[in-house]
Structures are given as C-alpha cells and as structure tokens.
C-alpha positions as CSV (number, residue, x, y, z in Angstrom):
1,M,115.3,99.7,118.9
2,T,113.2,98.8,115.8
3,N,114.4,99.8,112.3
4,F,111.2,99.2,110.3
5,I,109.0,101.3,108.2
6,R,105.8,100.4,106.3
7,A,105.8,101.3,102.7
8,S,103.3,101.0,99.8
9,V,103.3,101.0,96.0
10,V,100.1,102.3,94.5
11,Q,98.9,100.8,91.2
12,T,96.6,103.2,89.5
13,C,96.4,105.6,86.5
14,T,95.5,109.1,85.5
15,A,91.8,109.8,85.3
16,A,91.3,110.7,81.6
17,Y,93.7,113.7,81.9
18,S,91.4,115.3,84.5
19,L,93.6,116.9,87.1
20,T,90.9,117.2,89.7
21,D,89.8,113.6,89.4
22,T,93.4,112.4,89.4
23,L,94.2,114.3,92.6
24,D,91.0,112.9,94.2
25,R,92.3,109.5,93.3
26,L,95.7,110.2,94.9
27,E,94.0,111.3,98.1
28,R,91.7,108.3,98.2
29,L,94.5,105.8,97.7
30,T,96.8,107.5,100.1
31,V,94.2,107.4,102.8
32,L,93.6,103.7,102.0
33,A,97.3,102.9,102.3
34,K,97.4,104.8,105.7
35,E,94.2,103.6,107.3
36,R,94.2,100.0,106.0
37,D,97.9,99.2,106.0
38,G,99.5,101.8,108.3
39,S,101.8,103.0,105.5
40,Q,104.4,105.7,106.1
41,L,105.5,105.9,102.5
42,A,103.6,105.6,99.3
43,V,105.0,105.5,95.7
44,F,102.7,106.4,92.8
45,P,103.5,105.4,89.1
46,E,105.3,107.3,86.4
47,A,103.3,110.1,84.8
48,F,100.4,109.5,87.2
49,I,99.5,113.2,87.3
50,G,99.4,114.5,83.7
51,G,99.1,111.1,82.2
52,Y,101.1,108.6,80.0
53,P,99.8,109.1,76.4
54,K,100.0,105.4,75.4
55,M,99.5,104.9,71.7
56,S,99.6,108.7,70.9
57,T,101.6,109.8,67.9
58,F,100.9,113.5,68.2
59,G,100.7,113.6,64.4
60,A,104.4,113.3,63.9
61,V,106.5,111.5,61.3
62,V,110.0,112.3,60.3
63,G,110.0,115.8,58.7
64,E,106.3,116.5,59.3
65,R,103.9,117.5,62.1
66,S,100.1,117.8,61.7
67,A,97.8,120.4,63.0
68,Q,95.8,117.8,64.8
69,G,98.9,116.5,66.5
70,R,99.7,120.0,67.7
71,D,96.2,120.2,69.2
72,E,96.7,116.8,70.9
73,F,99.9,118.1,72.4
74,L,98.2,121.2,73.6
75,R,95.7,119.2,75.6
76,Y,98.5,117.1,77.0
77,Y,100.5,120.3,77.8
78,K,97.5,121.7,79.7
79,A,97.1,118.5,81.7
80,A,100.7,118.9,83.1
81,I,101.4,120.8,86.3
82,E,103.9,123.4,87.3
83,L,106.1,123.4,90.4
84,P,105.0,125.2,92.5
85,S,101.3,125.1,91.7
86,P,97.9,124.6,93.3
87,A,98.2,120.9,92.4
88,L,101.4,120.6,94.4
89,E,99.7,122.3,97.3
90,R,97.0,119.7,97.2
91,I,99.5,116.9,97.2
92,K,101.3,118.5,100.1
93,K,98.0,118.7,102.0
94,V,97.3,115.0,101.4
95,S,100.8,114.1,102.7
96,R,100.4,116.4,105.7
97,E,97.0,115.2,106.7
98,T,97.7,111.5,106.3
99,G,101.3,111.6,107.6
100,V,102.4,109.6,104.5
101,F,105.6,110.5,102.6
102,L,104.7,110.6,98.9
103,V,106.8,109.9,95.8
104,V,104.6,110.8,92.9
105,G,105.1,110.6,89.1
106,I,104.0,113.7,87.4
107,I,104.3,115.5,84.0
108,E,105.9,118.7,84.9
109,R,105.4,121.8,82.8
110,D,108.3,124.3,82.9
111,G,108.0,127.1,80.3
112,G,107.3,125.5,77.0
113,T,108.8,122.1,77.8
114,L,107.3,119.1,79.6
115,Y,109.3,116.7,81.8
116,C,108.6,113.3,83.2
117,T,109.3,113.9,86.8
118,A,109.0,112.2,90.2
119,I,108.4,114.5,93.2
120,F,109.2,113.9,96.9
121,V,106.7,115.3,99.4
122,D,107.3,115.0,103.1
123,P,104.4,115.2,105.6
124,N,106.3,117.8,107.7
125,Q,108.6,119.6,105.3
126,G,106.4,119.6,102.2
127,F,108.0,119.4,98.8
128,V,111.6,118.4,99.3
129,G,112.9,117.4,95.9
130,K,112.3,116.2,92.4
131,H,113.9,114.0,89.8
132,R,113.4,114.6,86.1
133,K,113.8,111.6,83.8
134,L,117.2,111.9,82.3
135,M,116.5,110.1,79.0
136,P,113.0,109.8,77.7
137,T,112.5,106.5,75.8
138,A,111.9,106.3,72.1
139,S,108.9,108.4,71.1
140,E,108.8,110.0,74.5
141,R,111.6,112.2,73.3
142,L,109.0,114.0,71.1
143,I,107.0,115.3,74.1
144,W,109.4,115.3,77.1
145,G,112.7,117.2,77.7
146,Q,115.7,115.6,79.2
147,G,116.5,115.9,82.9
148,G,119.8,117.2,84.1
149,P,122.3,116.6,86.9
150,D,120.5,119.2,89.1
151,T,117.6,116.8,89.7
152,L,119.3,113.6,91.1
153,P,118.5,113.9,94.8
154,V,118.8,111.2,97.4
155,I,116.3,112.4,100.1
156,E,116.8,111.5,103.8
157,A,113.3,111.1,105.1
158,Q,112.3,110.8,108.8
159,F,109.6,108.3,109.7
160,A,107.9,108.3,113.1
161,S,108.1,105.2,115.2
162,S,104.9,103.3,116.0
163,K,106.2,103.1,119.6
164,A,106.0,106.2,121.7
165,E,109.3,105.5,123.5
166,E,111.3,105.4,120.2
167,T,112.5,108.4,118.2
168,G,111.7,107.0,114.8
169,V,113.6,105.9,111.7
170,S,115.4,107.7,108.9
171,A,115.9,106.3,105.4
172,K,117.5,107.5,102.2
173,L,115.1,107.6,99.1
174,S,115.8,107.9,95.4
175,A,113.6,107.7,92.3
176,T,114.5,106.3,88.9
177,I,111.8,106.4,86.3
178,C,111.0,103.5,84.0
179,W,113.7,102.7,81.5
180,E,116.2,104.9,83.3
181,N,116.6,101.8,85.3
182,Y,118.5,100.3,82.4
183,M,121.2,103.0,82.8
184,P,124.0,101.2,84.8
185,L,125.8,104.4,85.7
186,L,122.7,106.1,87.0
187,R,122.0,103.1,89.2
188,T,125.7,103.3,90.4
189,F,125.3,107.0,91.1
190,Y,122.4,106.3,93.4
191,Y,124.1,103.4,95.1
192,S,127.1,105.7,95.7
193,K,124.8,108.2,97.4
194,G,123.6,105.5,99.8
195,T,120.0,105.0,98.5
196,Q,118.2,102.6,100.8
197,I,114.7,102.7,99.3
198,Y,115.0,102.7,95.5
199,C,111.7,104.0,94.1
200,A,111.0,103.0,90.5
201,P,107.8,104.6,89.1
202,T,107.0,103.0,85.7
203,V,104.6,102.2,83.0
204,D,106.5,99.1,81.9
205,A,104.1,96.2,82.5
206,R,106.2,93.5,80.7
207,P,106.9,90.3,82.7
208,A,110.6,91.1,82.1
209,W,110.3,94.2,84.3
210,Q,110.1,91.9,87.4
211,H,113.5,90.5,86.6
212,T,114.9,94.0,86.3
213,M,113.5,95.0,89.7
214,T,114.9,91.9,91.4
215,H,118.3,92.5,89.8
216,I,118.5,96.1,91.1
217,A,117.5,95.0,94.6
218,L,120.2,92.4,94.6
219,E,122.8,94.6,92.9
220,G,122.2,97.7,95.1
221,R,121.3,95.8,98.3
222,C,118.4,98.1,98.6
223,F,114.6,97.9,98.8
224,V,113.0,98.4,95.4
225,L,109.5,99.8,95.3
226,S,108.1,99.8,91.7
227,A,104.7,101.4,91.2
228,C,103.2,100.8,87.7
229,Q,100.1,102.2,86.1
230,F,97.1,100.0,85.4
231,A,95.0,101.7,82.7
232,Q,92.1,100.7,80.5
233,E,90.7,102.5,77.5
234,K,88.0,104.0,79.8
235,D,90.8,105.8,81.7
236,Y,91.6,107.9,78.7
237,P,89.6,110.6,76.8
238,A,87.0,109.0,74.5
239,E,88.9,109.9,71.3
240,H,92.3,108.8,72.6
241,P,94.3,106.6,70.1
242,V,94.1,102.9,70.6
243,A,95.7,99.9,68.9
244,D,92.5,98.9,67.0
245,V,90.0,101.7,66.5
246,S,87.5,99.2,65.0
247,A,87.4,97.2,68.3
248,R,87.2,99.9,70.9
249,N,86.2,98.6,74.3
250,P,86.4,100.6,77.5
251,E,87.7,97.5,79.4
252,T,90.6,96.9,77.1
253,V,93.9,97.1,79.1
254,M,96.3,99.8,77.9
255,I,98.9,99.4,80.7
256,A,98.8,96.1,82.6
257,G,100.4,96.9,86.0
258,G,103.0,94.7,87.8
259,S,103.7,96.8,90.8
260,V,106.1,95.1,93.3
261,I,108.2,95.5,96.4
262,I,111.5,93.6,96.7
263,S,114.0,93.2,99.5
264,P,117.7,93.8,99.4
265,L,118.3,90.0,99.0
266,G,115.8,89.7,96.1
267,K,112.8,88.4,98.1
268,V,109.4,89.6,96.7
269,L,107.7,91.2,99.7
270,A,104.5,92.2,97.9
271,G,103.2,91.6,94.4
272,P,103.5,91.7,91.6
273,L,100.0,93.0,91.2
274,L,99.0,92.0,87.7
275,E,95.5,93.2,87.3
276,G,93.4,96.2,88.5
277,E,94.0,99.1,90.7
278,G,95.4,98.4,94.2
279,V,97.8,99.2,97.0
280,L,100.6,96.8,98.0
281,T,102.2,97.2,101.4
282,A,105.2,95.6,103.1
283,E,107.2,96.1,106.2
284,L,110.8,97.1,105.4
285,D,113.4,96.0,107.9
286,L,116.2,98.5,107.1
287,D,118.7,96.3,108.8
288,D,118.3,93.9,105.9
289,I,120.4,96.4,103.8
290,A,123.5,95.9,106.0
291,R,122.8,92.2,106.1
292,G,122.9,92.2,102.3
293,K,126.0,94.3,102.0
294,F,127.9,91.8,104.1
295,D,128.8,90.0,100.9
296,L,128.1,92.5,98.2
297,D,128.6,96.3,98.3
298,V,129.0,97.4,94.7
299,V,130.3,100.9,95.7
300,G,132.4,99.6,98.6
301,H,134.2,96.4,99.2
302,Y,133.0,94.8,96.0
303,A,134.1,97.7,93.9
304,R,137.5,97.9,92.2
305,N,138.2,101.6,92.5
306,D,141.7,101.0,91.2
307,I,140.2,100.0,87.9
308,F,136.8,101.7,87.6
309,H,135.9,105.3,88.5
310,L,132.4,107.0,88.3
311,E,132.5,110.7,87.6
312,T,129.2,112.6,87.6
313,T,129.2,116.1,86.1
314,G,127.3,118.8,88.1
315,A,125.5,116.5,90.5
C-alpha cells in the first residue's frame, strides 16, 4: 500500500487589499495546483487574505497616534474577514470543487481585534480548524492580537488514493506562522502532538529562513511546507507606504518569496522559489517520517523526560 500524498506551496500575495480579487487568485492557483500537479494539499502564505501591510506605520509612535493612521487601520480592518463569513464559504467551495485540502493565511476580524490566522479547510468536511499567531512580531503587535491555547490544532486529514483499490492516506497537519517558528516550545508542542506535515505560512523572505525550515524538518522529522508571499509595489494600493517615496516603481519587490518544501531528513524537495508568483509541488512519502525517527525522535527516544518536561496550559 502506498503512503504518498502530493502537496503544494503557493507563492503569491494579496491583490491590493481587494477581497474579491484575492479570492479569485486563490481559486486560480488552487486549480493550477490540482490540474497541473495533481495536488491534494495546498498551503498559502501568511496574511494572504487581508494582506501583510509591509512598511505601514499606521501613524503610530510611542505616546501618539495620528488620524491618518487610524484611517489606514480602518481600511486594513475592513479588508480582514470573519469566521464564518461569505469569504470562508468561497474558500470552502474552492476546496470542495477541486478536492484540495487548503491551509490559508488570513487576517481574521473578531469584534474589534484582528488576528493573523491560518485556517484549515477540508474538501469534504469544510472548515475544520484555525491557528492564531501566538506572538505577533515587533510592530505587528500594534495591529494584531495574540492567539491563545484554544487555537493550536493538529488536524488529521484524509487524502484519497490515486489507486482505486486503495483506501487513501491520512496525515496530521499543523500550522506555525512566520516568526512563531522561532519559539522552541511551540515547535515541541506540535511535535508532541504528532505533526507530520508542518505548514509554515510566512512573509519572511530572508535567505536565513531556508536554514530555519531545514532545521525544523530535521528536528521534528516532519515535512515542512513553507509558503511565502511574493509582492511588488503594484500589489498594494497606490498610496501604500514604501521604503523610498521618491523612487516609486510598480515593479519594486516588497516581499521576495522563498517558498520551499523540505523532507524529514532535510532534503529540499521543491524550491526555494526566489522570484515571482508560482506553485511548487512535491510528492511526500509519509514513511520517510518513521525512517527519520529511527535515530531522532525529540519527543520520544531522544527526549530526556526525566530532566525536561513540557507543560501547555489550556491546549
């Protein structure tokens, strides 16, 4: 019996804070991943729906906020989506019609607060879970709330077999967003829950990010799927802040990509994609997880539970 699935990371970006255009982009790229590559799973970047406001200050300095900054936040707030919402229904429809399990980075609006969230959407069961970023990084704390222990799911997904005589494959999925991946205890928590496909939506396009993704794959003996945004000035509203206002150029890169798929033994299976929008796909042999844990299981035989103990409150 085979134990393979085909999985993709989608490198793209928000369409100038337009929800309709961004959802159209999600559908187009999911269809591409399915029809061209036979994907059963597709991971989209951090803040794909709602947008990542690169270079925005929202008119804030210590002790002061400007009226213009409040208006900028209002526009960003309106670009976010609620759960449930018509936007979620559209995502569920795309998943259902393509048969692709989706992990999508969104900006979630809940009351008066925004969260950087990853949602899990199953072709058959619909919306099955979400993870809110526990610790927004640096200035992100101005615009996003903190996630809590109630949104740390490890989702067991079922994937149909390509062979009629076989029943299909199940795999455990988690999502860890951008610099959360530098939180050792969060990684350990997901390892302890048996994550097999470790999804890492991000906007971190630094070359150093590739080392982080390889380290996590080796440490957790899991597949790492990192989807990063690739965005240019033209992908933002015309008046969006840029590094050099005097040299505005619609082709200037704001977020440079670097999406990648890595095996449990640190082999790069696809990518990194370092320029432009695109879809990377790889075949994941889930038996490679056990092969890797033969000599390293950081929450099993390679742990020292007599010395170290992980305790998670409320999860």
